[in-house]
N, CA, C and O atoms as a Tripos MOL2 file, in Angstrom:
@<TRIPOS>MOLECULE
protein
  256   255    64     0     0
PROTEIN
NO_CHARGES

@<TRIPOS>ATOM
      1 N         -13.2330   26.0560  -70.7760 N.3       1 MET1
      2 CA        -12.7870   26.4520  -69.4610 C.3       1 MET1
      3 C         -12.3780   25.2180  -68.6700 C.2       1 MET1
      4 O         -13.0870   24.2120  -68.6780 O.2       1 MET1
      5 N         -11.2490   25.2860  -67.9940 N.am      2 MET2
      6 CA        -10.7480   24.1470  -67.2420 C.3       2 MET2
      7 C         -10.8500   24.4410  -65.7520 C.2       2 MET2
      8 O         -10.4730   25.5220  -65.2980 O.2       2 MET2
      9 N         -11.3570   23.4840  -65.0000 N.am      3 TYR3
     10 CA        -11.4830   23.6240  -63.5530 C.3       3 TYR3
     11 C         -10.4620   22.7240  -62.8840 C.2       3 TYR3
     12 O         -10.2420   21.5920  -63.3160 O.2       3 TYR3
     13 N          -9.8510   23.2170  -61.8510 N.am      4 CYS4
     14 CA         -8.8870   22.4250  -61.0870 C.3       4 CYS4
     15 C          -9.5120   22.0550  -59.7450 C.2       4 CYS4
     16 O         -10.0880   22.8960  -59.0550 O.2       4 CYS4
     17 N          -9.3910   20.8170  -59.4040 N.am      5 ALA5
     18 CA         -9.8920   20.3780  -58.1000 C.3       5 ALA5
     19 C          -8.9550   20.8860  -57.0160 C.2       5 ALA5
     20 O          -7.7380   20.9270  -57.1960 O.2       5 ALA5
     21 N          -9.5350   21.2670  -55.8990 N.am      6 LYS6
     22 CA         -8.7060   21.6970  -54.7740 C.3       6 LYS6
     23 C          -8.1090   20.4600  -54.1260 C.2       6 LYS6
     24 O          -8.8130   19.4950  -53.8310 O.2       6 LYS6
     25 N          -6.8320   20.5020  -53.9130 N.am      7 LEU7
     26 CA         -6.1460   19.3740  -53.2920 C.3       7 LEU7
     27 C          -6.2210   19.4820  -51.7760 C.2       7 LEU7
     28 O          -6.1380   20.5710  -51.2070 O.2       7 LEU7
     29 N          -6.3760   18.3540  -51.1520 N.am      8 LYS8
     30 CA         -6.3660   18.3220  -49.6930 C.3       8 LYS8
     31 C          -4.9240   18.4630  -49.2310 C.2       8 LYS8
     32 O          -4.0040   18.0350  -49.9270 O.2       8 LYS8
     33 N          -4.7210   19.0580  -48.0690 N.am      9 PRO9
     34 CA         -3.3490   19.1730  -47.5610 C.3       9 PRO9
     35 C          -2.7290   17.7940  -47.3710 C.2       9 PRO9
     36 O          -3.4250   16.8150  -47.1020 O.2       9 PRO9
     37 N          -1.4230   17.7370  -47.5130 N.am     10 ALA10
     38 CA         -0.7120   16.4610  -47.3990 C.3      10 ALA10
     39 C          -0.8560   15.8600  -46.0050 C.2      10 ALA10
     40 O          -0.9120   14.6400  -45.8510 O.2      10 ALA10
     41 N          -0.9150   16.7090  -45.0020 N.am     11 THR11
     42 CA         -1.0950   16.2060  -43.6380 C.3      11 THR11
     43 C          -2.4810   16.5900  -43.1590 C.2      11 THR11
     44 O          -2.9340   17.7160  -43.3660 O.2      11 THR11
     45 N          -3.1350   15.6680  -42.5310 N.am     12 ALA12
     46 CA         -4.4810   15.9370  -42.0300 C.3      12 ALA12
     47 C          -4.4090   16.8880  -40.8440 C.2      12 ALA12
     48 O          -3.4430   16.8790  -40.0800 O.2      12 ALA12
     49 N          -5.4400   17.7030  -40.7030 N.am     13 GLU13
     50 CA         -5.4950   18.5840  -39.5460 C.3      13 GLU13
     51 C          -5.7680   17.7360  -38.3170 C.2      13 GLU13
     52 O          -6.5870   16.8180  -38.3510 O.2      13 GLU13
     53 N          -5.0820   18.0490  -37.2460 N.am     14 LYS14
     54 CA         -5.2610   17.2810  -36.0220 C.3      14 LYS14
     55 C          -6.3420   17.9330  -35.1770 C.2      14 LYS14
     56 O          -6.3830   19.1550  -35.0350 O.2      14 LYS14
     57 N          -7.2040   17.1180  -34.6270 N.am     15 ASN15
     58 CA         -8.2750   17.5940  -33.7710 C.3      15 ASN15
     59 C          -7.9840   17.1270  -32.3500 C.2      15 ASN15
     60 O          -8.2200   15.9670  -32.0130 O.2      15 ASN15
     61 N          -7.4720   18.0290  -31.5190 N.am     16 PHE16
     62 CA         -7.1270   17.6720  -30.1540 C.3      16 PHE16
     63 C          -8.2980   17.9650  -29.2270 C.2      16 PHE16
     64 O          -8.9580   18.9970  -29.3480 O.2      16 PHE16
     65 N          -8.5430   17.0630  -28.3200 N.am     17 LEU17
     66 CA         -9.5750   17.2370  -27.3220 C.3      17 LEU17
     67 C          -8.9670   18.0020  -26.1530 C.2      17 LEU17
     68 O          -7.9540   17.5840  -25.5930 O.2      17 LEU17
     69 N          -9.5790   19.1120  -25.7900 N.am     18 LEU18
     70 CA         -9.0870   19.8670  -24.6510 C.3      18 LEU18
     71 C          -9.6780   19.2640  -23.3920 C.2      18 LEU18
     72 O         -10.8920   19.1070  -23.2710 O.2      18 LEU18
     73 N          -8.8150   18.9350  -22.4700 N.am     19 VAL19
     74 CA         -9.2350   18.3040  -21.2280 C.3      19 VAL19
     75 C          -8.9420   19.2630  -20.0860 C.2      19 VAL19
     76 O          -7.8830   19.8890  -20.0460 O.2      19 VAL19
     77 N          -9.8890   19.3740  -19.1560 N.am     20 LYS20
     78 CA         -9.6870   20.1880  -17.9630 C.3      20 LYS20
     79 C          -9.6990   19.2860  -16.7460 C.2      20 LYS20
     80 O         -10.4350   18.3010  -16.6930 O.2      20 LYS20
     81 N          -8.8840   19.6300  -15.7810 N.am     21 CYS21
     82 CA         -8.8300   18.8830  -14.5280 C.3      21 CYS21
     83 C         -10.1630   19.0570  -13.8000 C.2      21 CYS21
     84 O         -10.6680   20.1740  -13.6900 O.2      21 CYS21
     85 N         -10.7280   17.9680  -13.3080 N.am     22 ALA22
     86 CA        -12.0150   18.0110  -12.6130 C.3      22 ALA22
     87 C         -11.9110   18.6950  -11.2510 C.2      22 ALA22
     88 O         -12.9310   19.0930  -10.6900 O.2      22 ALA22
     89 N         -10.7010   18.8390  -10.7070 N.am     23 LEU23
     90 CA        -10.5480   19.4590   -9.3970 C.3      23 LEU23
     91 C         -10.2070   20.9450   -9.5060 C.2      23 LEU23
     92 O         -10.8730   21.7760   -8.8870 O.2      23 LEU23
     93 N          -9.1840   21.2860  -10.2810 N.am     24 CYS24
     94 CA         -8.7440   22.6880  -10.3600 C.3      24 CYS24
     95 C          -9.2820   23.4130  -11.5910 C.2      24 CYS24
     96 O          -9.1570   24.6340  -11.6870 O.2      24 CYS24
     97 N          -9.8730   22.6860  -12.5270 N.am     25 ALA25
     98 CA        -10.4850   23.2290  -13.7470 C.3      25 ALA25
     99 C          -9.4840   23.8920  -14.6960 C.2      25 ALA25
    100 O          -9.8900   24.6590  -15.5690 O.2      25 ALA25
    101 N          -8.1950   23.6150  -14.5470 N.am     26 LYS26
    102 CA         -7.1850   24.1430  -15.4700 C.3      26 LYS26
    103 C          -7.0060   23.1790  -16.6310 C.2      26 LYS26
    104 O          -7.2120   21.9740  -16.4860 O.2      26 LYS26
    105 N          -6.6190   23.7220  -17.7960 N.am     27 ASP27
    106 CA         -6.3510   22.8760  -18.9600 C.3      27 ASP27
    107 C          -5.2470   21.8850  -18.6300 C.2      27 ASP27
    108 O          -4.3300   22.1830  -17.8640 O.2      27 ASP27
    109 N          -5.3510   20.7030  -19.2220 N.am     28 MET28
    110 CA         -4.3650   19.6590  -18.9710 C.3      28 MET28
    111 C          -3.6590   19.2640  -20.2480 C.2      28 MET28
    112 O          -4.2570   19.2490  -21.3240 O.2      28 MET28
    113 N          -2.3910   18.9470  -20.1250 N.am     29 MET29
    114 CA         -1.6610   18.2370  -21.1670 C.3      29 MET29
    115 C          -1.5730   16.8150  -20.6460 C.2      29 MET29
    116 O          -0.9740   16.5730  -19.5990 O.2      29 MET29
    117 N          -2.1580   15.8860  -21.3580 N.am     30 LEU30
    118 CA         -2.1700   14.5120  -20.8780 C.3      30 LEU30
    119 C          -0.7760   13.9170  -20.9930 C.2      30 LEU30
    120 O          -0.2360   13.7540  -22.0880 O.2      30 LEU30
    121 N          -0.2150   13.6000  -19.8490 N.am     31 THR31
    122 CA          1.1290   13.0450  -19.7710 C.3      31 THR31
    123 C           1.1050   11.8490  -18.8340 C.2      31 THR31
    124 O           0.0850   11.5500  -18.2130 O.2      31 THR31
    125 N           2.2280   11.1790  -18.7400 N.am     32 GLU32
    126 CA          2.3280   10.0800  -17.7940 C.3      32 GLU32
    127 C           2.0860   10.6300  -16.3980 C.2      32 GLU32
    128 O           2.7000   11.6200  -16.0010 O.2      32 GLU32
    129 N           1.2080   10.0000  -15.6660 N.am     33 GLY33
    130 CA          0.8530   10.4720  -14.3350 C.3      33 GLY33
    131 C          -0.5230   11.1040  -14.2980 C.2      33 GLY33
    132 O          -1.1110   11.2210  -13.2230 O.2      33 GLY33
    133 N          -1.0630   11.5200  -15.4540 N.am     34 SER34
    134 CA         -2.4270   12.0360  -15.4910 C.3      34 SER34
    135 C          -3.3700   10.9070  -15.0900 C.2      34 SER34
    136 O          -3.1440    9.7480  -15.4390 O.2      34 SER34
    137 N          -4.4190   11.2490  -14.3600 N.am     35 VAL35
    138 CA         -5.3060   10.2290  -13.8050 C.3      35 VAL35
    139 C          -6.7120   10.4270  -14.3430 C.2      35 VAL35
    140 O          -7.2100   11.5520  -14.3960 O.2      35 VAL35
    141 N          -7.3570    9.3270  -14.7450 N.am     36 ILE36
    142 CA         -8.7640    9.3730  -15.1170 C.3      36 ILE36
    143 C          -9.5200    8.4870  -14.1380 C.2      36 ILE36
    144 O          -9.1340    7.3460  -13.8870 O.2      36 ILE36
    145 N         -10.5960    9.0250  -13.5930 N.am     37 LEU37
    146 CA        -11.4450    8.2890  -12.6630 C.3      37 LEU37
    147 C         -12.8670    8.4530  -13.1730 C.2      37 LEU37
    148 O         -13.4350    9.5430  -13.1020 O.2      37 LEU37
    149 N         -13.4370    7.3840  -13.6810 N.am     38 GLY38
    150 CA        -14.7340    7.4860  -14.3490 C.3      38 GLY38
    151 C         -14.5290    8.2500  -15.6360 C.2      38 GLY38
    152 O         -13.7550    7.8280  -16.4950 O.2      38 GLY38
    153 N         -15.2150    9.3720  -15.7810 N.am     39 SER39
    154 CA        -15.0460   10.2030  -16.9760 C.3      39 SER39
    155 C         -14.3130   11.5010  -16.6550 C.2      39 SER39
    156 O         -14.2640   12.4030  -17.4910 O.2      39 SER39
    157 N         -13.7440   11.6080  -15.4580 N.am     40 LYS40
    158 CA        -13.0810   12.8390  -15.0220 C.3      40 LYS40
    159 C         -11.5700   12.6630  -15.0310 C.2      40 LYS40
    160 O         -11.0430   11.6330  -14.6110 O.2      40 LYS40
    161 N         -10.8790   13.7030  -15.5250 N.am     41 TRP41
    162 CA         -9.4180   13.7160  -15.5730 C.3      41 TRP41
    163 C          -8.8820   14.5850  -14.4480 C.2      41 TRP41
    164 O          -9.5040   15.5760  -14.0660 O.2      41 TRP41
    165 N          -7.7200   14.2070  -13.9180 N.am     42 TYR42
    166 CA         -7.0680   14.9440  -12.8400 C.3      42 TYR42
    167 C          -5.5740   15.0430  -13.1060 C.2      42 TYR42
    168 O          -4.9680   14.1170  -13.6450 O.2      42 TYR42
    169 N          -4.9710   16.1970  -12.7160 N.am     43 HIS43
    170 CA         -3.5170   16.2620  -12.6460 C.3      43 HIS43
    171 C          -3.1040   15.2860  -11.5500 C.2      43 HIS43
    172 O          -3.8760   15.0270  -10.6270 O.2      43 HIS43
    173 N          -1.9160   14.7540  -11.6440 N.am     44 GLU44
    174 CA         -1.4530   13.7980  -10.6370 C.3      44 GLU44
    175 C          -1.5000   14.4090   -9.2370 C.2      44 GLU44
    176 O          -1.9570   13.7640   -8.2940 O.2      44 GLU44
    177 N          -1.0280   15.6530   -9.0970 N.am     45 ASN45
    178 CA         -1.0170   16.3150   -7.7890 C.3      45 ASN45
    179 C          -2.4290   16.5870   -7.2850 C.2      45 ASN45
    180 O          -2.6990   16.4410   -6.0930 O.2      45 ASN45
    181 N          -3.3350   16.9840   -8.1850 N.am     46 CYS46
    182 CA         -4.7190   17.2440   -7.7900 C.3      46 CYS46
    183 C          -5.3790   15.9640   -7.3020 C.2      46 CYS46
    184 O          -6.1040   15.9740   -6.3080 O.2      46 CYS46
    185 N          -5.1280   14.8590   -8.0020 N.am     47 PHE47
    186 CA         -5.7240   13.5850   -7.6110 C.3      47 PHE47
    187 C          -5.2140   13.1490   -6.2470 C.2      47 PHE47
    188 O          -5.9830   12.6630   -5.4170 O.2      47 PHE47
    189 N          -3.9120   13.3230   -6.0140 N.am     48 GLU48
    190 CA         -3.3460   12.9480   -4.7140 C.3      48 GLU48
    191 C          -3.9510   13.7870   -3.5960 C.2      48 GLU48
    192 O          -4.2470   13.2580   -2.5240 O.2      48 GLU48
    193 N          -4.1410   15.1020   -3.8290 N.am     49 SER49
    194 CA         -4.7370   15.9430   -2.7910 C.3      49 SER49
    195 C          -6.2100   15.5910   -2.5950 C.2      49 SER49
    196 O          -6.7200   15.6810   -1.4790 O.2      49 SER49
    197 N          -6.8970   15.1930   -3.6620 N.am     50 LYS50
    198 CA         -8.2980   14.7700   -3.5630 C.3      50 LYS50
    199 C          -8.3950   13.5180   -2.7040 C.2      50 LYS50
    200 O          -9.2960   13.4020   -1.8740 O.2      50 LYS50
    201 N          -7.4770   12.5850   -2.8980 N.am     51 GLN51
    202 CA         -7.4790   11.3530   -2.1190 C.3      51 GLN51
    203 C          -7.2040   11.6500   -0.6450 C.2      51 GLN51
    204 O          -7.7940   11.0150    0.2300 O.2      51 GLN51
    205 N          -6.3250   12.5970   -0.3600 N.am     52 THR52
    206 CA         -6.0020   12.9630    1.0180 C.3      52 THR52
    207 C          -7.2180   13.5730    1.6990 C.2      52 THR52
    208 O          -7.4950   13.2740    2.8610 O.2      52 THR52
    209 N          -7.9450   14.4260    0.9810 N.am     53 ILE53
    210 CA         -9.1430   15.0600    1.5340 C.3      53 ILE53
    211 C         -10.2450   14.0190    1.7430 C.2      53 ILE53
    212 O         -10.9330   14.0370    2.7630 O.2      53 ILE53
    213 N         -10.4120   13.1130    0.7780 N.am     54 ALA54
    214 CA        -11.4770   12.1150    0.8530 C.3      54 ALA54
    215 C         -11.1930   11.0370    1.8930 C.2      54 ALA54
    216 O         -12.1230   10.4830    2.4790 O.2      54 ALA54
    217 N          -9.9310   10.7390    2.1250 N.am     55 ASN55
    218 CA         -9.5510    9.6660    3.0540 C.3      55 ASN55
    219 C          -8.5300   10.1750    4.0700 C.2      55 ASN55
    220 O          -7.3650    9.7790    4.0310 O.2      55 ASN55
    221 N          -8.9610   11.0470    4.9760 N.am     56 PRO56
    222 CA         -7.9830   11.5770    5.9360 C.3      56 PRO56
    223 C          -7.4760   10.4790    6.8620 C.2      56 PRO56
    224 O          -8.1910    9.5260    7.1740 O.2      56 PRO56
    225 N          -6.2380   10.6310    7.2900 N.am     57 LYS57
    226 CA         -5.6700    9.6630    8.2340 C.3      57 LYS57
    227 C          -6.3470    9.8630    9.5850 C.2      57 LYS57
    228 O          -6.5900   10.9930   10.0100 O.2      57 LYS57
    229 N          -6.6430    8.7740   10.2380 N.am     58 ARG58
    230 CA         -7.3000    8.8490   11.5400 C.3      58 ARG58
    231 C          -6.2410    8.7860   12.6330 C.2      58 ARG58
    232 O          -5.3230    7.9680   12.5860 O.2      58 ARG58
    233 N          -6.3870    9.6430   13.5910 N.am     59 HIS59
    234 CA         -5.4630    9.6740   14.7200 C.3      59 HIS59
    235 C          -6.2550    9.3980   15.9890 C.2      59 HIS59
    236 O          -7.3390    9.9460   16.1870 O.2      59 HIS59
    237 N          -5.7110    8.5530   16.8350 N.am     60 LYS60
    238 CA         -6.3460    8.2860   18.1200 C.3      60 LYS60
    239 C          -5.9170    9.3690   19.0960 C.2      60 LYS60
    240 O          -4.7350    9.6970   19.2010 O.2      60 LYS60
    241 N          -6.8750    9.9070   19.7930 N.am     61 ILE61
    242 CA         -6.5750   10.9380   20.7810 C.3      61 ILE61
    243 C          -6.1830   10.2460   22.0830 C.2      61 ILE61
    244 O          -6.8870    9.3540   22.5580 O.2      61 ILE61
    245 N          -5.0690   10.6590   22.6480 N.am     62 GLY62
    246 CA         -4.6160   10.1130   23.9210 C.3      62 GLY62
    247 C          -3.9570    8.7520   23.8070 C.2      62 GLY62
    248 O          -3.7950    8.0620   24.8130 O.2      62 GLY62
    249 N          -3.5760    8.3520   22.6120 N.am     63 ALA63
    250 CA         -2.9080    7.0560   22.4470 C.3      63 ALA63
    251 C          -1.4700    7.1650   22.9210 C.2      63 ALA63
    252 O          -0.8010    8.1670   22.6670 O.2      63 ALA63
    253 N          -0.9960    6.1420   23.6050 N.am     64 ASP64
    254 CA          0.3880    6.1440   24.1030 C.3      64 ASP64
    255 C           1.3110    5.5080   23.1200 C.2      64 ASP64
    256 O           2.5130    5.4210   23.3700 O.2      64 ASP64
@<TRIPOS>BOND
     1     1     2 1
     2     2     3 1
     3     3     4 2
     4     3     5 am
     5     5     6 1
     6     6     7 1
     7     7     8 2
     8     7     9 am
     9     9    10 1
    10    10    11 1
    11    11    12 2
    12    11    13 am
    13    13    14 1
    14    14    15 1
    15    15    16 2
    16    15    17 am
    17    17    18 1
    18    18    19 1
    19    19    20 2
    20    19    21 am
    21    21    22 1
    22    22    23 1
    23    23    24 2
    24    23    25 am
    25    25    26 1
    26    26    27 1
    27    27    28 2
    28    27    29 am
    29    29    30 1
    30    30    31 1
    31    31    32 2
    32    31    33 am
    33    33    34 1
    34    34    35 1
    35    35    36 2
    36    35    37 am
    37    37    38 1
    38    38    39 1
    39    39    40 2
    40    39    41 am
    41    41    42 1
    42    42    43 1
    43    43    44 2
    44    43    45 am
    45    45    46 1
    46    46    47 1
    47    47    48 2
    48    47    49 am
    49    49    50 1
    50    50    51 1
    51    51    52 2
    52    51    53 am
    53    53    54 1
    54    54    55 1
    55    55    56 2
    56    55    57 am
    57    57    58 1
    58    58    59 1
    59    59    60 2
    60    59    61 am
    61    61    62 1
    62    62    63 1
    63    63    64 2
    64    63    65 am
    65    65    66 1
    66    66    67 1
    67    67    68 2
    68    67    69 am
    69    69    70 1
    70    70    71 1
    71    71    72 2
    72    71    73 am
    73    73    74 1
    74    74    75 1
    75    75    76 2
    76    75    77 am
    77    77    78 1
    78    78    79 1
    79    79    80 2
    80    79    81 am
    81    81    82 1
    82    82    83 1
    83    83    84 2
    84    83    85 am
    85    85    86 1
    86    86    87 1
    87    87    88 2
    88    87    89 am
    89    89    90 1
    90    90    91 1
    91    91    92 2
    92    91    93 am
    93    93    94 1
    94    94    95 1
    95    95    96 2
    96    95    97 am
    97    97    98 1
    98    98    99 1
    99    99   100 2
   100    99   101 am
   101   101   102 1
   102   102   103 1
   103   103   104 2
   104   103   105 am
   105   105   106 1
   106   106   107 1
   107   107   108 2
   108   107   109 am
   109   109   110 1
   110   110   111 1
   111   111   112 2
   112   111   113 am
   113   113   114 1
   114   114   115 1
   115   115   116 2
   116   115   117 am
   117   117   118 1
   118   118   119 1
   119   119   120 2
   120   119   121 am
   121   121   122 1
   122   122   123 1
   123   123   124 2
   124   123   125 am
   125   125   126 1
   126   126   127 1
   127   127   128 2
   128   127   129 am
   129   129   130 1
   130   130   131 1
   131   131   132 2
   132   131   133 am
   133   133   134 1
   134   134   135 1
   135   135   136 2
   136   135   137 am
   137   137   138 1
   138   138   139 1
   139   139   140 2
   140   139   141 am
   141   141   142 1
   142   142   143 1
   143   143   144 2
   144   143   145 am
   145   145   146 1
   146   146   147 1
   147   147   148 2
   148   147   149 am
   149   149   150 1
   150   150   151 1
   151   151   152 2
   152   151   153 am
   153   153   154 1
   154   154   155 1
   155   155   156 2
   156   155   157 am
   157   157   158 1
   158   158   159 1
   159   159   160 2
   160   159   161 am
   161   161   162 1
   162   162   163 1
   163   163   164 2
   164   163   165 am
   165   165   166 1
   166   166   167 1
   167   167   168 2
   168   167   169 am
   169   169   170 1
   170   170   171 1
   171   171   172 2
   172   171   173 am
   173   173   174 1
   174   174   175 1
   175   175   176 2
   176   175   177 am
   177   177   178 1
   178   178   179 1
   179   179   180 2
   180   179   181 am
   181   181   182 1
   182   182   183 1
   183   183   184 2
   184   183   185 am
   185   185   186 1
   186   186   187 1
   187   187   188 2
   188   187   189 am
   189   189   190 1
   190   190   191 1
   191   191   192 2
   192   191   193 am
   193   193   194 1
   194   194   195 1
   195   195   196 2
   196   195   197 am
   197   197   198 1
   198   198   199 1
   199   199   200 2
   200   199   201 am
   201   201   202 1
   202   202   203 1
   203   203   204 2
   204   203   205 am
   205   205   206 1
   206   206   207 1
   207   207   208 2
   208   207   209 am
   209   209   210 1
   210   210   211 1
   211   211   212 2
   212   211   213 am
   213   213   214 1
   214   214   215 1
   215   215   216 2
   216   215   217 am
   217   217   218 1
   218   218   219 1
   219   219   220 2
   220   219   221 am
   221   221   222 1
   222   222   223 1
   223   223   224 2
   224   223   225 am
   225   225   226 1
   226   226   227 1
   227   227   228 2
   228   227   229 am
   229   229   230 1
   230   230   231 1
   231   231   232 2
   232   231   233 am
   233   233   234 1
   234   234   235 1
   235   235   236 2
   236   235   237 am
   237   237   238 1
   238   238   239 1
   239   239   240 2
   240   239   241 am
   241   241   242 1
   242   242   243 1
   243   243   244 2
   244   243   245 am
   245   245   246 1
   246   246   247 1
   247   247   248 2
   248   247   249 am
   249   249   250 1
   250   250   251 1
   251   251   252 2
   252   251   253 am
   253   253   254 1
   254   254   255 1
   255   255   256 2
@<TRIPOS>SUBSTRUCTURE
     1 MET1         2 RESIDUE 1 A MET
     2 MET2         6 RESIDUE 1 A MET
     3 TYR3        10 RESIDUE 1 A TYR
     4 CYS4        14 RESIDUE 1 A CYS
     5 ALA5        18 RESIDUE 1 A ALA
     6 LYS6        22 RESIDUE 1 A LYS
     7 LEU7        26 RESIDUE 1 A LEU
     8 LYS8        30 RESIDUE 1 A LYS
     9 PRO9        34 RESIDUE 1 A PRO
    10 ALA10       38 RESIDUE 1 A ALA
    11 THR11       42 RESIDUE 1 A THR
    12 ALA12       46 RESIDUE 1 A ALA
    13 GLU13       50 RESIDUE 1 A GLU
    14 LYS14       54 RESIDUE 1 A LYS
    15 ASN15       58 RESIDUE 1 A ASN
    16 PHE16       62 RESIDUE 1 A PHE
    17 LEU17       66 RESIDUE 1 A LEU
    18 LEU18       70 RESIDUE 1 A LEU
    19 VAL19       74 RESIDUE 1 A VAL
    20 LYS20       78 RESIDUE 1 A LYS
    21 CYS21       82 RESIDUE 1 A CYS
    22 ALA22       86 RESIDUE 1 A ALA
    23 LEU23       90 RESIDUE 1 A LEU
    24 CYS24       94 RESIDUE 1 A CYS
    25 ALA25       98 RESIDUE 1 A ALA
    26 LYS26      102 RESIDUE 1 A LYS
    27 ASP27      106 RESIDUE 1 A ASP
    28 MET28      110 RESIDUE 1 A MET
    29 MET29      114 RESIDUE 1 A MET
    30 LEU30      118 RESIDUE 1 A LEU
    31 THR31      122 RESIDUE 1 A THR
    32 GLU32      126 RESIDUE 1 A GLU
    33 GLY33      130 RESIDUE 1 A GLY
    34 SER34      134 RESIDUE 1 A SER
    35 VAL35      138 RESIDUE 1 A VAL
    36 ILE36      142 RESIDUE 1 A ILE
    37 LEU37      146 RESIDUE 1 A LEU
    38 GLY38      150 RESIDUE 1 A GLY
    39 SER39      154 RESIDUE 1 A SER
    40 LYS40      158 RESIDUE 1 A LYS
    41 TRP41      162 RESIDUE 1 A TRP
    42 TYR42      166 RESIDUE 1 A TYR
    43 HIS43      170 RESIDUE 1 A HIS
    44 GLU44      174 RESIDUE 1 A GLU
    45 ASN45      178 RESIDUE 1 A ASN
    46 CYS46      182 RESIDUE 1 A CYS
    47 PHE47      186 RESIDUE 1 A PHE
    48 GLU48      190 RESIDUE 1 A GLU
    49 SER49      194 RESIDUE 1 A SER
    50 LYS50      198 RESIDUE 1 A LYS
    51 GLN51      202 RESIDUE 1 A GLN
    52 THR52      206 RESIDUE 1 A THR
    53 ILE53      210 RESIDUE 1 A ILE
    54 ALA54      214 RESIDUE 1 A ALA
    55 ASN55      218 RESIDUE 1 A ASN
    56 PRO56      222 RESIDUE 1 A PRO
    57 LYS57      226 RESIDUE 1 A LYS
    58 ARG58      230 RESIDUE 1 A ARG
    59 HIS59      234 RESIDUE 1 A HIS
    60 LYS60      238 RESIDUE 1 A LYS
    61 ILE61      242 RESIDUE 1 A ILE
    62 GLY62      246 RESIDUE 1 A GLY
    63 ALA63      250 RESIDUE 1 A ALA
    64 ASP64      254 RESIDUE 1 A ASP
């Protein structure tokens, strides 16, 4: 009796890490403009809105 070894596929299976935005929790495709801060990933727009919320512009009341 002859046994044949199973051949591995010519191309390796790719293991993609699914990343979610830390602000909106939607899946992300990592592209130019994606932002990582510490261990958290953000869409570019989400990160910009996070920065606006965290650092609001200060306005003087009654300034001439």
